[in-house]
N, C-alpha and C positions, 0 to 999 in steps of 0.2 A: 802356788804349784810350779813359780818357773823357782825359783830358791831351792825347794823339792827335789828337784829335775836336774839340775845345778849340784848341787853338792852327790847325791848318788852320781850322777855324770862321772865330778868329779876323783871321785876315788874308783866307778870304772877303768878310767886312766892309770891313771897313778896300778892301776893293776893287768890291766893288761901290759901297761911297756916294758913292769918287772917283769914279767914269766915272758914278754918279747925277745927281750938284753938279757935276759936267762937261756935260749932256747932254740933262739934265732937266730940263721942266720944274717934273714935277711927281718928285718922289721918291717911289720905291713903296714902302711900308712890309714891313723884310726878315723871311725867315722868318730864328723864331726856335731856337734848337738845338735846345731837342723836337723837331719838325718835320725839325730833317733830320734826324739825327739821331733815329729816330723809337724804334731798341729801348735804347740807350745815357742818355737823359737821361730823369726823367717829366716831366710839365708839371706846373707849381707850383700846389701848390693855391688856389685862389680863398679868402678870407682875406674873412670881411665888414669891411668899417671904416664906422664912422660917419658919419655927416654932418659937415660944421658946425651942421650948426641942431640935432641929435637929439642932439651931446654940449652945448653951450649953454642947451636947452629941458632936461638933463639939472641942470647946473650951473642954472639959477632955479628947482631948485624943491626944487633938498637947500637950497640958501641962502633960501628962504620959508620952509620949512622949520625954518628952524636958527631965522629973523628971529624966525615965532612962541611957537620952547616959549620962548626970551628975554624977547621981551614980551609973555606972555601975567599976564594979570590975573590973579590968585587967591588 
């Protein structure tokens, strides 16, 4: 059942995108598969992704600590 729904969704998206590109100046955001087939597909869970700033800050702090340990005079 999910396979048939997925196939029909993909075919519909191809047609919708083609018509949108031909006749619309502002293409609309298409519906997601879990919005179209509400009972068959679950909405994916939102996973928090670290921003680039958070990643760089963590890397710099780790480097700073490692450098301090290596160059500590004692």
